[in-house]
C-alpha positions as CSV (number, residue, x, y, z in Angstrom):
1,X,15.4,17.7,4.4
2,X,15.0,15.4,1.6
3,X,13.5,12.3,2.5
4,X,16.0,8.9,2.4
5,X,13.5,6.6,3.4
6,X,10.3,6.3,1.6
7,X,7.5,4.0,2.6
8,X,5.3,2.9,-0.3
9,X,1.7,0.9,1.0
10,X,0.3,-0.8,-2.0
11,X,-3.2,-2.7,-2.1
12,X,-1.3,-4.2,-5.2
13,X,-3.9,-2.4,-7.5
14,X,-3.3,-0.3,-10.6
15,X,-3.5,3.3,-8.7
16,X,-1.0,1.8,-6.0
17,X,1.5,0.7,-8.8
18,X,1.5,4.1,-10.0
19,X,2.1,5.9,-6.7
20,X,4.7,2.8,-6.3
21,X,6.1,4.1,-10.1
22,X,5.8,7.8,-9.3
23,X,7.6,6.9,-5.4
24,X,10.3,5.2,-7.3
25,X,11.3,8.2,-9.7
26,X,11.7,10.4,-6.8
27,X,13.8,7.7,-5.3
28,X,16.3,7.7,-7.6
29,X,16.4,11.4,-8.1
30,X,17.2,11.4,-4.3
31,X,19.0,8.6,-4.0
32,X,16.4,7.4,-1.2
33,X,15.0,4.0,-0.9
34,X,12.0,2.9,-0.8
35,X,10.0,0.3,2.0
36,X,7.1,-1.4,0.1
37,X,4.1,-2.5,2.9
38,X,0.6,-4.5,1.9
39,X,-1.9,-4.9,4.5
40,X,-4.4,-8.0,4.3
41,X,-7.0,-6.7,6.0
42,X,-9.2,-9.2,8.1
43,X,-12.1,-9.2,9.2
44,X,-13.1,-10.7,12.5
45,X,-14.8,-14.2,11.8
46,X,-18.1,-15.1,13.8
47,X,-18.2,-18.4,12.5
48,X,-17.8,-21.8,14.4
49,X,-14.2,-24.0,14.1
50,X,-14.7,-25.8,10.7
51,X,-15.2,-22.4,9.5
52,X,-12.3,-21.0,10.7
53,X,-10.3,-23.8,9.2
54,X,-12.4,-23.6,5.7
55,X,-11.3,-19.2,6.6
56,X,-7.7,-19.9,7.9
57,X,-6.8,-21.9,4.6
58,X,-8.3,-18.9,2.8
59,X,-6.4,-16.4,4.0
60,X,-3.1,-18.3,3.6
61,X,-4.2,-18.8,0.2
62,X,-4.3,-14.9,-0.1
63,X,-1.0,-14.3,1.7
64,X,0.4,-16.2,-0.3
65,X,-0.9,-14.8,-3.5
66,X,-0.5,-11.1,-2.1
67,X,3.8,-11.5,-1.2
68,X,4.1,-13.0,-5.0
69,X,2.4,-10.3,-6.0
70,X,4.4,-7.9,-3.6
71,X,7.7,-9.6,-4.3
72,X,6.9,-9.3,-8.5
73,X,6.5,-5.3,-8.0
74,X,9.8,-5.1,-5.5
75,X,12.0,-7.2,-8.2
76,X,10.8,-5.6,-11.2
77,X,12.4,-2.2,-9.8
78,X,15.1,-3.2,-7.9
79,X,17.3,-3.0,-10.7
80,X,16.5,1.1,-11.3
81,X,16.0,1.8,-7.5
82,X,17.1,0.9,-4.3
83,X,13.9,-1.4,-2.8
84,X,14.6,-2.0,1.3
85,X,12.1,-4.1,3.3
86,X,9.3,-5.7,1.7
87,X,6.5,-6.4,4.0
88,X,3.3,-8.3,4.5
89,X,1.1,-7.2,7.3
90,X,-2.5,-8.1,8.6
91,X,-4.9,-6.1,9.9
92,X,-5.9,-3.0,9.4
93,X,-4.0,-0.8,7.2
94,X,-4.6,2.5,8.5
95,X,-2.7,1.4,11.7
96,X,-0.4,-0.7,10.5
97,X,0.7,1.8,7.5
98,X,1.1,4.2,10.7
99,X,3.1,2.2,12.0
100,X,5.2,0.5,9.8
101,X,6.5,4.2,9.2
102,X,7.6,4.7,12.8
103,X,9.2,1.3,12.4
104,X,11.2,2.5,9.4
105,X,11.5,5.4,10.5
106,X,10.1,6.9,7.1
107,X,10.7,10.4,6.1
108,X,7.6,10.1,3.3
109,X,5.0,8.2,2.8
110,X,4.2,7.8,-1.2
111,X,0.5,6.1,-1.5
112,X,-2.7,6.3,-4.0
113,X,-6.1,7.5,-3.3
114,X,-8.6,6.1,-4.3
115,X,-11.4,8.8,-5.3
116,X,-13.9,7.7,-3.1
117,X,-16.7,10.2,-2.6
118,X,-20.2,10.1,-0.9
119,X,-22.0,7.3,0.7
120,X,-19.0,4.5,-0.5
121,X,-16.1,7.3,1.1
122,X,-18.4,7.5,5.1
123,X,-19.3,3.5,4.7
124,X,-15.3,2.6,3.7
125,X,-13.3,5.4,5.1
126,X,-10.1,6.5,3.8
127,X,-7.3,4.9,4.4
128,X,-5.2,7.8,2.2
129,X,-7.2,10.0,4.6
130,X,-6.5,8.6,7.9
131,X,-2.5,8.5,7.1
132,X,-2.5,11.9,5.9
133,X,-4.0,13.5,9.2
134,X,-1.7,10.9,11.4
135,X,0.9,9.7,10.3
136,X,4.3,11.1,11.8
137,X,5.9,12.3,8.4
138,X,4.8,13.8,5.1
139,X,2.4,12.1,2.9
140,X,2.5,12.0,-0.8
141,X,-0.7,11.1,-2.7
142,X,-0.8,9.9,-6.5
143,X,-4.0,10.2,-7.5
144,X,-4.8,8.6,-11.1
145,X,-6.5,11.4,-13.7
146,X,-10.1,11.0,-14.8
147,X,-8.2,10.3,-18.3
148,X,-5.9,7.9,-17.2
149,X,-9.0,5.9,-15.4
150,X,-10.7,6.1,-18.4
151,X,-8.1,4.8,-20.9
152,X,-7.3,2.1,-18.6
153,X,-11.3,0.9,-18.5
154,X,-11.2,0.7,-21.8
155,X,-8.4,-1.4,-22.1
């Protein structure tokens, strides 16, 4: 069965945008709908109430900025592909991506990888790896080639 509901998690990076573009091309060819999700990770805050108020204001600004960027990504593609839900969530990206896939009945998840290796991967983990291992549907990971990354870094 070909996918009709494609979930594209994005961290709003260049790599994630490349995965979104790939998903859009795929959706055009399949007549599928793209749903976008961005997850803002909020660390547990062990600070006094005053610090929480400041952190809350900062978090509110991050949420506003991310929603604006997410809407911009979706709006730029609406003319060429069917964009469904555009969702902003707070919490653990791994869990919320999987939860969102189940909520919308995703047939496919298309997401970028960051290509971490060694210690950074061990310390930070891999959202893509966890999603691939636990997803209720197939996952297509998109990785920027070394040449493309070098060209972007030089620009």
